C-alpha positions in Angstrom: 90.1 -80.9 20.9 86.8 -78.8 19.7 84.7 -80.8 17.2 84.2 -80.0 14.2 81.0 -78.2 14.1 82.2 -75.9 16.9 85.1 -74.9 14.7 83.1 -74.2 12.3 80.8 -71.9 14.0 82.9 -70.1 15.4 86.1 -69.8 12.3 84.4 -70.8 9.5 87.5 -71.4 7.5 86.8 -69.5 3.7 84.4 -67.3 4.8 86.5 -64.9 6.8 85.7 -64.0 10.0 81.7 -63.3 11.4 81.5 -59.9 13.5 79.2 -61.2 16.7 77.0 -58.1 18.2 75.3 -58.0 22.3 71.9 -56.4 22.0 68.7 -56.3 23.8 65.6 -57.7 21.7 62.7 -54.7 21.3 60.3 -56.5 18.8 59.4 -60.1 18.2 55.8 -59.5 15.9 57.0 -61.2 12.9 57.2 -64.5 12.6 60.9 -66.3 13.2 62.7 -62.6 13.1 63.3 -60.5 15.6 64.6 -57.0 16.2 67.3 -56.4 18.1 68.6 -52.8 19.3 72.2 -52.3 20.1 73.5 -49.0 22.2 76.8 -48.0 21.9 78.3 -45.2 23.8 81.0 -43.3 21.3 82.9 -39.9 21.8 82.0 -37.3 19.6 85.4 -35.9 17.7 85.0 -32.3 18.0 83.4 -31.9 21.7 84.8 -35.1 23.1 81.8 -35.9 24.8 80.2 -39.1 24.9 76.8 -39.5 22.6 74.7 -42.4 22.6 74.6 -44.4 19.5 71.3 -46.6 18.6 71.5 -49.3 15.8 68.4 -51.9 14.9 69.4 -54.9 13.4 66.4 -58.0 12.1 67.8 -61.1 13.3 66.3 -64.8 12.2 64.9 -66.4 15.3 63.9 -69.7 14.0 62.0 -71.1 16.9 60.2 -67.6 17.9 62.2 -68.2 21.6 63.1 -64.8 21.8 61.4 -62.4 23.6 61.1 -58.7 23.5 63.6 -57.6 26.6 65.9 -60.8 26.0 69.6 -59.9 25.8 71.1 -62.0 22.7 74.4 -62.3 20.6 74.0 -62.3 17.2 75.9 -63.5 14.4 76.5 -62.2 10.6 75.1 -64.5 8.5 73.6 -64.8 4.7 70.7 -62.3 3.8 68.1 -64.1 4.4 65.5 -61.1 3.6 65.8 -57.6 2.4 66.4 -56.2 5.4 67.5 -59.3 7.4 71.4 -60.5 7.5 71.9 -61.4 11.4 70.8 -64.6 13.4 70.4 -65.5 16.5 73.5 -67.1 18.6 72.4 -67.5 22.0 70.6 -65.7 24.6 72.5 -64.9 27.2 69.6 -63.4 29.7 65.9 -63.6 29.6 63.7 -60.6 30.2 62.3 -60.9 34.1 58.4 -60.8 34.2 57.4 -58.5 36.6 54.2 -59.5 38.9 51.0 -57.7 37.6 49.3 -57.0 41.0 49.4 -52.9 40.8 46.1 -51.6 41.3 43.6 -50.0 38.1 44.0 -47.0 37.8 40.4 -45.4 39.6 39.8 -47.7 42.1 41.1 -47.7 45.8 42.8 -50.5 47.5 42.2 -49.8 51.7 
């Protein structure tokens, strides 16, 4: 049996259903806000080829925990500013940092 907090988070009775979207964090330069890029592949109505559609959403990140490259799930929320209407629900995977052992340009290693 789910607790009352889990029930409100998932169904939110009286508010209708809330959309959830999975996307990649593309920017975290703002305070408590991240830009999440969602890429969808849709079929063109006329030519029947697949076209890539890209949409950017601004989402609320209370703890400034999300970093660029993280895959996150965002959920609809009340308007928090002129453009921010989403918040981060959870982080699905973190960006794997690549080691920076590459040689600098112009120097040769032997």
